[in-house]
PyMOL Python script that loads the backbone (N, CA, C, O; Angstrom):
from pymol import cmd

cmd.read_pdbstr("""\
ATOM      1  N   MET A   1      98.881   8.405  77.523  1.00  0.00           N
ATOM      2  CA  MET A   1      98.549   7.337  76.598  1.00  0.00           C
ATOM      3  C   MET A   1      98.007   7.913  75.295  1.00  0.00           C
ATOM      4  O   MET A   1      98.330   7.417  74.215  1.00  0.00           O
ATOM      5  N   ARG A   2      97.194   8.946  75.388  1.00  0.00           N
ATOM      6  CA  ARG A   2      96.614   9.535  74.187  1.00  0.00           C
ATOM      7  C   ARG A   2      97.696  10.151  73.311  1.00  0.00           C
ATOM      8  O   ARG A   2      97.633  10.062  72.085  1.00  0.00           O
ATOM      9  N   SER A   3      98.691  10.776  73.941  1.00  0.00           N
ATOM     10  CA  SER A   3      99.793  11.380  73.202  1.00  0.00           C
ATOM     11  C   SER A   3     100.596  10.318  72.452  1.00  0.00           C
ATOM     12  O   SER A   3     101.022  10.533  71.317  1.00  0.00           O
ATOM     13  N   GLU A   4     100.796   9.173  73.098  1.00  0.00           N
ATOM     14  CA  GLU A   4     101.530   8.077  72.452  1.00  0.00           C
ATOM     15  C   GLU A   4     100.785   7.580  71.223  1.00  0.00           C
ATOM     16  O   GLU A   4     101.398   7.320  70.187  1.00  0.00           O
ATOM     17  N   THR A   5      99.475   7.447  71.329  1.00  0.00           N
ATOM     18  CA  THR A   5      98.667   6.981  70.206  1.00  0.00           C
ATOM     19  C   THR A   5      98.721   7.979  69.062  1.00  0.00           C
ATOM     20  O   THR A   5      98.857   7.597  67.900  1.00  0.00           O
ATOM     21  N   LEU A   6      98.615   9.244  69.390  1.00  0.00           N
ATOM     22  CA  LEU A   6      98.674  10.282  68.366  1.00  0.00           C
ATOM     23  C   LEU A   6     100.034  10.289  67.684  1.00  0.00           C
ATOM     24  O   LEU A   6     100.116  10.393  66.460  1.00  0.00           O
ATOM     25  N   ASP A   7     101.103  10.178  68.470  1.00  0.00           N
ATOM     26  CA  ASP A   7     102.450  10.164  67.900  1.00  0.00           C
ATOM     27  C   ASP A   7     102.657   8.959  66.997  1.00  0.00           C
ATOM     28  O   ASP A   7     103.257   9.079  65.929  1.00  0.00           O
ATOM     29  N   ALA A   8     102.165   7.795  67.419  1.00  0.00           N
ATOM     30  CA  ALA A   8     102.302   6.586  66.597  1.00  0.00           C
ATOM     31  C   ALA A   8     101.531   6.736  65.290  1.00  0.00           C
ATOM     32  O   ALA A   8     101.999   6.324  64.229  1.00  0.00           O
ATOM     33  N   THR A   9     100.354   7.326  65.380  1.00  0.00           N
ATOM     34  CA  THR A   9      99.545   7.542  64.178  1.00  0.00           C
ATOM     35  C   THR A   9     100.245   8.502  63.213  1.00  0.00           C
ATOM     36  O   THR A   9     100.302   8.252  62.009  1.00  0.00           O
ATOM     37  N   LEU A  10     100.772   9.590  63.750  1.00  0.00           N
ATOM     38  CA  LEU A  10     101.445  10.561  62.891  1.00  0.00           C
ATOM     39  C   LEU A  10     102.747  10.004  62.323  1.00  0.00           C
ATOM     40  O   LEU A  10     103.125  10.351  61.204  1.00  0.00           O
ATOM     41  N   ALA A  11     103.437   9.149  63.070  1.00  0.00           N
ATOM     42  CA  ALA A  11     104.635   8.501  62.537  1.00  0.00           C
ATOM     43  C   ALA A  11     104.259   7.581  61.382  1.00  0.00           C
ATOM     44  O   ALA A  11     104.981   7.505  60.388  1.00  0.00           O
ATOM     45  N   ALA A  12     103.135   6.885  61.508  1.00  0.00           N
ATOM     46  CA  ALA A  12     102.670   6.028  60.422  1.00  0.00           C
ATOM     47  C   ALA A  12     102.292   6.860  59.199  1.00  0.00           C
ATOM     48  O   ALA A  12     102.554   6.461  58.064  1.00  0.00           O
ATOM     49  N   VAL A  13     101.683   8.002  59.430  1.00  0.00           N
ATOM     50  CA  VAL A  13     101.347   8.902  58.324  1.00  0.00           C
ATOM     51  C   VAL A  13     102.625   9.383  57.636  1.00  0.00           C
ATOM     52  O   VAL A  13     102.674   9.488  56.410  1.00  0.00           O
ATOM     53  N   GLY A  14     103.652   9.672  58.426  1.00  0.00           N
ATOM     54  CA  GLY A  14     104.935  10.074  57.851  1.00  0.00           C
ATOM     55  C   GLY A  14     105.527   8.992  56.965  1.00  0.00           C
ATOM     56  O   GLY A  14     106.064   9.284  55.896  1.00  0.00           O
ATOM     57  N   SER A  15     105.432   7.751  57.403  1.00  0.00           N
ATOM     58  CA  SER A  15     105.937   6.640  56.592  1.00  0.00           C
ATOM     59  C   SER A  15     105.159   6.522  55.287  1.00  0.00           C
ATOM     60  O   SER A  15     105.745   6.347  54.219  1.00  0.00           O
ATOM     61  N   LYS A  16     103.856   6.619  55.381  1.00  0.00           N
ATOM     62  CA  LYS A  16     103.022   6.520  54.173  1.00  0.00           C
ATOM     63  C   LYS A  16     103.329   7.673  53.216  1.00  0.00           C
ATOM     64  O   LYS A  16     103.335   7.495  51.998  1.00  0.00           O
ATOM     65  N   THR A  17     103.583   8.852  53.779  1.00  0.00           N
ATOM     66  CA  THR A  17     103.927  10.001  52.949  1.00  0.00           C
ATOM     67  C   THR A  17     105.248   9.773  52.234  1.00  0.00           C
ATOM     68  O   THR A  17     105.392  10.125  51.063  1.00  0.00           O
ATOM     69  N   ALA A  18     106.208   9.190  52.926  1.00  0.00           N
ATOM     70  CA  ALA A  18     107.499   8.894  52.297  1.00  0.00           C
ATOM     71  C   ALA A  18     107.323   7.894  51.159  1.00  0.00           C
ATOM     72  O   ALA A  18     107.921   8.046  50.094  1.00  0.00           O
ATOM     73  N   TYR A  19     106.502   6.871  51.388  1.00  0.00           N
ATOM     74  CA  TYR A  19     106.249   5.889  50.327  1.00  0.00           C
ATOM     75  C   TYR A  19     105.539   6.526  49.141  1.00  0.00           C
ATOM     76  O   TYR A  19     105.849   6.217  47.990  1.00  0.00           O
ATOM     77  N   THR A  20     104.591   7.411  49.415  1.00  0.00           N
ATOM     78  CA  THR A  20     103.887   8.107  48.335  1.00  0.00           C
ATOM     79  C   THR A  20     104.861   8.959  47.525  1.00  0.00           C
ATOM     80  O   THR A  20     104.795   8.986  46.296  1.00  0.00           O
ATOM     81  N   GLY A  21     105.754   9.645  48.208  1.00  0.00           N
ATOM     82  CA  GLY A  21     106.762  10.450  47.512  1.00  0.00           C
ATOM     83  C   GLY A  21     107.666   9.596  46.650  1.00  0.00           C
ATOM     84  O   GLY A  21     108.000   9.974  45.527  1.00  0.00           O
ATOM     85  N   ALA A  22     108.066   8.440  47.173  1.00  0.00           N
ATOM     86  CA  ALA A  22     108.917   7.540  46.385  1.00  0.00           C
ATOM     87  C   ALA A  22     108.165   7.033  45.156  1.00  0.00           C
ATOM     88  O   ALA A  22     108.728   6.954  44.064  1.00  0.00           O
ATOM     89  N   GLY A  23     106.903   6.695  45.341  1.00  0.00           N
ATOM     90  CA  GLY A  23     106.099   6.231  44.207  1.00  0.00           C
ATOM     91  C   GLY A  23     105.916   7.312  43.162  1.00  0.00           C
ATOM     92  O   GLY A  23     105.978   7.036  41.964  1.00  0.00           O
ATOM     93  N   THR A  24     105.693   8.531  43.601  1.00  0.00           N
ATOM     94  CA  THR A  24     105.549   9.639  42.666  1.00  0.00           C
ATOM     95  C   THR A  24     106.852   9.881  41.906  1.00  0.00           C
ATOM     96  O   THR A  24     106.830  10.181  40.712  1.00  0.00           O
ATOM     97  N   SER A  25     107.977   9.753  42.592  1.00  0.00           N
ATOM     98  CA  SER A  25     109.274   9.917  41.925  1.00  0.00           C
ATOM     99  C   SER A  25     109.478   8.862  40.850  1.00  0.00           C
ATOM    100  O   SER A  25     109.953   9.162  39.755  1.00  0.00           O
ATOM    101  N   VAL A  26     109.118   7.634  41.166  1.00  0.00           N
ATOM    102  CA  VAL A  26     109.255   6.553  40.188  1.00  0.00           C
ATOM    103  C   VAL A  26     108.330   6.797  39.002  1.00  0.00           C
ATOM    104  O   VAL A  26     108.726   6.594  37.855  1.00  0.00           O
ATOM    105  N   ALA A  27     107.096   7.234  39.272  1.00  0.00           N
ATOM    106  CA  ALA A  27     106.167   7.524  38.177  1.00  0.00           C
ATOM    107  C   ALA A  27     106.712   8.650  37.306  1.00  0.00           C
ATOM    108  O   ALA A  27     106.608   8.594  36.081  1.00  0.00           O
ATOM    109  N   GLY A  28     107.288   9.664  37.927  1.00  0.00           N
ATOM    110  CA  GLY A  28     107.884  10.769  37.161  1.00  0.00           C
ATOM    111  C   GLY A  28     109.054  10.301  36.316  1.00  0.00           C
ATOM    112  O   GLY A  28     109.252  10.783  35.200  1.00  0.00           O
ATOM    113  N   TRP A  29     109.832   9.363  36.844  1.00  0.00           N
ATOM    114  CA  TRP A  29     110.962   8.829  36.081  1.00  0.00           C
ATOM    115  C   TRP A  29     110.466   8.038  34.874  1.00  0.00           C
ATOM    116  O   TRP A  29     111.001   8.172  33.773  1.00  0.00           O
ATOM    117  N   PHE A  30     109.435   7.208  35.087  1.00  0.00           N
ATOM    118  CA  PHE A  30     108.883   6.437  33.969  1.00  0.00           C
ATOM    119  C   PHE A  30     108.250   7.333  32.915  1.00  0.00           C
ATOM    120  O   PHE A  30     108.324   7.043  31.720  1.00  0.00           O
ATOM    121  N   LEU A  31     107.633   8.414  33.353  1.00  0.00           N
ATOM    122  CA  LEU A  31     106.983   9.325  32.421  1.00  0.00           C
ATOM    123  C   LEU A  31     107.939  10.369  31.861  1.00  0.00           C
ATOM    124  O   LEU A  31     107.550  11.189  31.029  1.00  0.00           O
ATOM    125  N   SER A  32     109.171  10.342  32.309  1.00  0.00           N
ATOM    126  CA  SER A  32     110.191  11.326  31.905  1.00  0.00           C
ATOM    127  C   SER A  32     109.702  12.750  32.143  1.00  0.00           C
ATOM    128  O   SER A  32     109.856  13.628  31.294  1.00  0.00           O
ATOM    129  N   ASN A  33     109.126  12.953  33.286  1.00  0.00           N
ATOM    130  CA  ASN A  33     108.592  14.259  33.650  1.00  0.00           C
ATOM    131  C   ASN A  33     109.312  14.740  34.906  1.00  0.00           C
ATOM    132  O   ASN A  33     109.150  14.161  35.980  1.00  0.00           O
ATOM    133  N   GLU A  34     110.106  15.797  34.767  1.00  0.00           N
ATOM    134  CA  GLU A  34     110.874  16.303  35.895  1.00  0.00           C
ATOM    135  C   GLU A  34     109.985  16.827  37.012  1.00  0.00           C
ATOM    136  O   GLU A  34     110.342  16.744  38.187  1.00  0.00           O
ATOM    137  N   PHE A  35     108.822  17.371  36.645  1.00  0.00           N
ATOM    138  CA  PHE A  35     107.923  17.922  37.649  1.00  0.00           C
ATOM    139  C   PHE A  35     107.489  16.835  38.632  1.00  0.00           C
ATOM    140  O   PHE A  35     107.574  17.029  39.845  1.00  0.00           O
ATOM    141  N   PHE A  36     107.025  15.694  38.120  1.00  0.00           N
ATOM    142  CA  PHE A  36     106.606  14.608  38.999  1.00  0.00           C
ATOM    143  C   PHE A  36     107.779  14.087  39.824  1.00  0.00           C
ATOM    144  O   PHE A  36     107.621  13.778  41.005  1.00  0.00           O
ATOM    145  N   GLY A  37     108.928  13.991  39.217  1.00  0.00           N
ATOM    146  CA  GLY A  37     110.106  13.535  39.947  1.00  0.00           C
ATOM    147  C   GLY A  37     110.450  14.465  41.090  1.00  0.00           C
ATOM    148  O   GLY A  37     110.726  14.011  42.200  1.00  0.00           O
ATOM    149  N   LEU A  38     110.439  15.766  40.831  1.00  0.00           N
ATOM    150  CA  LEU A  38     110.751  16.751  41.864  1.00  0.00           C
ATOM    151  C   LEU A  38     109.706  16.765  42.969  1.00  0.00           C
ATOM    152  O   LEU A  38     110.051  16.809  44.150  1.00  0.00           O
ATOM    153  N   ILE A  39     108.446  16.729  42.600  1.00  0.00           N
ATOM    154  CA  ILE A  39     107.368  16.693  43.594  1.00  0.00           C
ATOM    155  C   ILE A  39     107.476  15.428  44.433  1.00  0.00           C
ATOM    156  O   ILE A  39     107.291  15.470  45.649  1.00  0.00           O
ATOM    157  N   GLY A  40     107.772  14.306  43.793  1.00  0.00           N
ATOM    158  CA  GLY A  40     107.922  13.043  44.525  1.00  0.00           C
ATOM    159  C   GLY A  40     109.051  13.099  45.533  1.00  0.00           C
ATOM    160  O   GLY A  40     108.903  12.630  46.661  1.00  0.00           O
ATOM    161  N   VAL A  41     110.166  13.663  45.141  1.00  0.00           N
ATOM    162  CA  VAL A  41     111.295  13.787  46.062  1.00  0.00           C
ATOM    163  C   VAL A  41     110.924  14.693  47.231  1.00  0.00           C
ATOM    164  O   VAL A  41     111.248  14.383  48.377  1.00  0.00           O
ATOM    165  N   CYS A  42     110.253  15.798  46.960  1.00  0.00           N
ATOM    166  CA  CYS A  42     109.841  16.716  48.027  1.00  0.00           C
ATOM    167  C   CYS A  42     108.881  16.032  48.999  1.00  0.00           C
ATOM    168  O   CYS A  42     109.029  16.164  50.214  1.00  0.00           O
ATOM    169  N   ILE A  43     107.904  15.305  48.472  1.00  0.00           N
ATOM    170  CA  ILE A  43     106.955  14.592  49.332  1.00  0.00           C
ATOM    171  C   ILE A  43     107.683  13.544  50.169  1.00  0.00           C
ATOM    172  O   ILE A  43     107.401  13.388  51.357  1.00  0.00           O
ATOM    173  N   GLY A  44     108.618  12.828  49.549  1.00  0.00           N
ATOM    174  CA  GLY A  44     109.384  11.823  50.278  1.00  0.00           C
ATOM    175  C   GLY A  44     110.201  12.417  51.404  1.00  0.00           C
ATOM    176  O   GLY A  44     110.246  11.852  52.497  1.00  0.00           O
ATOM    177  N   VAL A  45     110.846  13.542  51.163  1.00  0.00           N
ATOM    178  CA  VAL A  45     111.656  14.192  52.194  1.00  0.00           C
ATOM    179  C   VAL A  45     110.758  14.690  53.331  1.00  0.00           C
ATOM    180  O   VAL A  45     111.122  14.575  54.501  1.00  0.00           O
ATOM    181  N   ILE A  46     109.603  15.236  52.998  1.00  0.00           N
ATOM    182  CA  ILE A  46     108.666  15.683  54.033  1.00  0.00           C
ATOM    183  C   ILE A  46     108.210  14.494  54.870  1.00  0.00           C
ATOM    184  O   ILE A  46     108.153  14.581  56.096  1.00  0.00           O
ATOM    185  N   GLY A  47     107.890  13.397  54.220  1.00  0.00           N
ATOM    186  CA  GLY A  47     107.466  12.193  54.943  1.00  0.00           C
ATOM    187  C   GLY A  47     108.549  11.666  55.861  1.00  0.00           C
ATOM    188  O   GLY A  47     108.265  11.267  56.990  1.00  0.00           O
ATOM    189  N   LEU A  48     109.785  11.659  55.393  1.00  0.00           N
ATOM    190  CA  LEU A  48     110.888  11.211  56.237  1.00  0.00           C
ATOM    191  C   LEU A  48     111.092  12.144  57.425  1.00  0.00           C
ATOM    192  O   LEU A  48     111.394  11.693  58.530  1.00  0.00           O
ATOM    193  N   GLY A  49     110.928  13.436  57.198  1.00  0.00           N
ATOM    194  CA  GLY A  49     111.060  14.397  58.288  1.00  0.00           C
ATOM    195  C   GLY A  49     109.996  14.198  59.355  1.00  0.00           C
ATOM    196  O   GLY A  49     110.297  14.228  60.549  1.00  0.00           O
ATOM    197  N   ILE A  50     108.758  13.995  58.933  1.00  0.00           N
ATOM    198  CA  ILE A  50     107.670  13.746  59.877  1.00  0.00           C
ATOM    199  C   ILE A  50     107.949  12.478  60.666  1.00  0.00           C
ATOM    200  O   ILE A  50     107.810  12.456  61.888  1.00  0.00           O
ATOM    201  N   ASN A  51     108.343  11.426  59.967  1.00  0.00           N
ATOM    202  CA  ASN A  51     108.623  10.149  60.607  1.00  0.00           C
ATOM    203  C   ASN A  51     109.766  10.288  61.607  1.00  0.00           C
ATOM    204  O   ASN A  51     109.673   9.774  62.722  1.00  0.00           O
ATOM    205  N   TRP A  52     110.834  10.971  61.228  1.00  0.00           N
ATOM    206  CA  TRP A  52     111.977  11.150  62.118  1.00  0.00           C
ATOM    207  C   TRP A  52     111.574  11.912  63.373  1.00  0.00           C
ATOM    208  O   TRP A  52     111.956  11.533  64.480  1.00  0.00           O
ATOM    209  N   TYR A  53     110.810  12.978  63.209  1.00  0.00           N
ATOM    210  CA  TYR A  53     110.402  13.802  64.349  1.00  0.00           C
ATOM    211  C   TYR A  53     109.618  12.988  65.375  1.00  0.00           C
ATOM    212  O   TYR A  53     109.930  13.025  66.565  1.00  0.00           O
ATOM    213  N   PHE A  54     108.609  12.257  64.922  1.00  0.00           N
ATOM    214  CA  PHE A  54     107.770  11.539  65.867  1.00  0.00           C
ATOM    215  C   PHE A  54     108.464  10.306  66.429  1.00  0.00           C
ATOM    216  O   PHE A  54     108.183   9.924  67.565  1.00  0.00           O
ATOM    217  N   LYS A  55     109.347   9.676  65.688  1.00  0.00           N
ATOM    218  CA  LYS A  55     110.121   8.566  66.245  1.00  0.00           C
ATOM    219  C   LYS A  55     111.090   9.082  67.310  1.00  0.00           C
ATOM    220  O   LYS A  55     111.269   8.429  68.338  1.00  0.00           O
ATOM    221  N   ALA A  56     111.716  10.233  67.088  1.00  0.00           N
ATOM    222  CA  ALA A  56     112.621  10.808  68.083  1.00  0.00           C
ATOM    223  C   ALA A  56     111.847  11.200  69.337  1.00  0.00           C
ATOM    224  O   ALA A  56     112.337  11.019  70.451  1.00  0.00           O
ATOM    225  N   LYS A  57     110.654  11.730  69.163  1.00  0.00           N
ATOM    226  CA  LYS A  57     109.818  12.111  70.296  1.00  0.00           C
ATOM    227  C   LYS A  57     109.430  10.879  71.118  1.00  0.00           C
ATOM    228  O   LYS A  57     109.466  10.916  72.348  1.00  0.00           O
ATOM    229  N   ALA A  58     109.064   9.801  70.448  1.00  0.00           N
ATOM    230  CA  ALA A  58     108.710   8.557  71.144  1.00  0.00           C
ATOM    231  C   ALA A  58     109.930   7.967  71.847  1.00  0.00           C
ATOM    232  O   ALA A  58     109.806   7.402  72.933  1.00  0.00           O
ATOM    233  N   ASP A  59     111.096   8.094  71.240  1.00  0.00           N
ATOM    234  CA  ASP A  59     112.316   7.577  71.844  1.00  0.00           C
ATOM    235  C   ASP A  59     112.635   8.326  73.134  1.00  0.00           C
ATOM    236  O   ASP A  59     113.019   7.703  74.124  1.00  0.00           O
ATOM    237  N   LYS A  60     112.485   9.640  73.143  1.00  0.00           N
ATOM    238  CA  LYS A  60     112.714  10.432  74.356  1.00  0.00           C
ATOM    239  C   LYS A  60     111.737  10.027  75.459  1.00  0.00           C
ATOM    240  O   LYS A  60     112.115   9.900  76.624  1.00  0.00           O
ATOM    241  N   ARG A  61     110.482   9.829  75.076  1.00  0.00           N
ATOM    242  CA  ARG A  61     109.468   9.436  76.052  1.00  0.00           C
ATOM    243  C   ARG A  61     109.798   8.065  76.643  1.00  0.00           C
ATOM    244  O   ARG A  61     109.659   7.863  77.849  1.00  0.00           O
ATOM    245  N   ASP A  62     110.230   7.130  75.812  1.00  0.00           N
ATOM    246  CA  ASP A  62     110.607   5.804  76.295  1.00  0.00           C
ATOM    247  C   ASP A  62     111.810   5.870  77.225  1.00  0.00           C
ATOM    248  O   ASP A  62     111.864   5.138  78.213  1.00  0.00           O
ATOM    249  N   ASN A  63     112.772   6.733  76.925  1.00  0.00           N
ATOM    250  CA  ASN A  63     113.933   6.888  77.799  1.00  0.00           C
ATOM    251  C   ASN A  63     113.541   7.443  79.163  1.00  0.00           C
ATOM    252  O   ASN A  63     114.040   6.981  80.189  1.00  0.00           O
ATOM    253  N   ARG A  64     112.653   8.429  79.181  1.00  0.00           N
ATOM    254  CA  ARG A  64     112.187   8.976  80.457  1.00  0.00           C
ATOM    255  C   ARG A  64     111.466   7.909  81.273  1.00  0.00           C
ATOM    256  O   ARG A  64     111.657   7.816  82.485  1.00  0.00           O
ATOM    257  N   GLU A  65     110.640   7.107  80.610  1.00  0.00           N
ATOM    258  CA  GLU A  65     109.917   6.045  81.299  1.00  0.00           C
ATOM    259  C   GLU A  65     110.896   5.010  81.864  1.00  0.00           C
ATOM    260  O   GLU A  65     110.717   4.540  82.987  1.00  0.00           O
ATOM    261  N   HIS A  66     111.905   4.663  81.111  1.00  0.00           N
ATOM    262  CA  HIS A  66     112.909   3.701  81.565  1.00  0.00           C
ATOM    263  C   HIS A  66     113.653   4.231  82.792  1.00  0.00           C
ATOM    264  O   HIS A  66     113.860   3.501  83.761  1.00  0.00           O
ATOM    265  N   GLU A  67     114.052   5.500  82.746  1.00  0.00           N
ATOM    266  CA  GLU A  67     114.757   6.092  83.875  1.00  0.00           C
ATOM    267  C   GLU A  67     113.876   6.125  85.125  1.00  0.00           C
ATOM    268  O   GLU A  67     114.366   5.895  86.230  1.00  0.00           O
ATOM    269  N   ALA A  68     112.593   6.406  84.962  1.00  0.00           N
ATOM    270  CA  ALA A  68     111.677   6.422  86.104  1.00  0.00           C
ATOM    271  C   ALA A  68     111.552   5.019  86.695  1.00  0.00           C
ATOM    272  O   ALA A  68     111.524   4.872  87.917  1.00  0.00           O
ATOM    273  N   ARG A  69     111.478   4.006  85.869  1.00  0.00           N
ATOM    274  CA  ARG A  69     111.408   2.630  86.366  1.00  0.00           C
ATOM    275  C   ARG A  69     112.681   2.248  87.105  1.00  0.00           C
ATOM    276  O   ARG A  69     112.625   1.595  88.147  1.00  0.00           O
ATOM    277  N   MET A  70     113.814   2.649  86.577  1.00  0.00           N
ATOM    278  CA  MET A  70     115.085   2.338  87.233  1.00  0.00           C
ATOM    279  C   MET A  70     115.176   3.011  88.599  1.00  0.00           C
ATOM    280  O   MET A  70     115.678   2.410  89.549  1.00  0.00           O
ATOM    281  N   ARG A  71     114.694   4.257  88.712  1.00  0.00           N
ATOM    282  CA  ARG A  71     114.686   4.952  90.003  1.00  0.00           C
ATOM    283  C   ARG A  71     113.793   4.230  91.005  1.00  0.00           C
ATOM    284  O   ARG A  71     114.135   4.115  92.182  1.00  0.00           O
ATOM    285  N   GLN A  72     112.638   3.741  90.528  1.00  0.00           N
ATOM    286  CA  GLN A  72     111.734   3.002  91.416  1.00  0.00           C
ATOM    287  C   GLN A  72     112.392   1.718  91.900  1.00  0.00           C
ATOM    288  O   GLN A  72     112.255   1.359  93.070  1.00  0.00           O
ATOM    289  N   LEU A  73     113.094   1.033  91.033  1.00  0.00           N
ATOM    290  CA  LEU A  73     113.751  -0.210  91.432  1.00  0.00           C
ATOM    291  C   LEU A  73     114.877   0.049  92.426  1.00  0.00           C
ATOM    292  O   LEU A  73     115.092  -0.747  93.340  1.00  0.00           O
ATOM    293  N   GLU A  74     115.591   1.148  92.257  1.00  0.00           N
ATOM    294  CA  GLU A  74     116.686   1.497  93.168  1.00  0.00           C
ATOM    295  C   GLU A  74     116.168   1.892  94.548  1.00  0.00           C
ATOM    296  O   GLU A  74     116.860   1.689  95.546  1.00  0.00           O
ATOM    297  N   GLU A  75     114.972   2.449  94.619  1.00  0.00           N
ATOM    298  CA  GLU A  75     114.410   2.906  95.888  1.00  0.00           C
ATOM    299  C   GLU A  75     113.857   1.742  96.724  1.00  0.00           C
ATOM    300  O   GLU A  75     113.760   1.862  97.945  1.00  0.00           O
ATOM    301  N   LYS A  76     113.501   0.644  96.102  1.00  0.00           N
ATOM    302  CA  LYS A  76     112.945  -0.496  96.844  1.00  0.00           C
ATOM    303  C   LYS A  76     114.052  -1.164  97.656  1.00  0.00           C
ATOM    304  O   LYS A  76     115.176  -1.319  97.177  1.00  0.00           O
ATOM    305  N   PRO A  77     113.719  -1.566  98.915  1.00  0.00           N
ATOM    306  CA  PRO A  77     114.743  -2.213  99.768  1.00  0.00           C
ATOM    307  C   PRO A  77     115.044  -3.627  99.358  1.00  0.00           C
ATOM    308  O   PRO A  77     115.877  -4.285  99.980  1.00  0.00           O
TER     309      PRO A  77
END
""", "prot")
cmd.dss("prot")
cmd.show_as("cartoon", "prot")
cmd.util.cbc("prot")
cmd.orient("prot")
């Protein structure tokens, strides 16, 4: 249970990081500053990567739990 909570928290952090990167990119575009635009894109990609990793990890865990439940149901008379 603790691992699930940690993964959900880190996935949320990944989403927030992606939004921050997108906002920084937009600010860089408005300011016509390539540095802010590039940094924003990098932050956004990092945020998406974090989010993808923890969502994939949660998906694997959910699949294992589903398979265990199905085995229990098959074993009952």
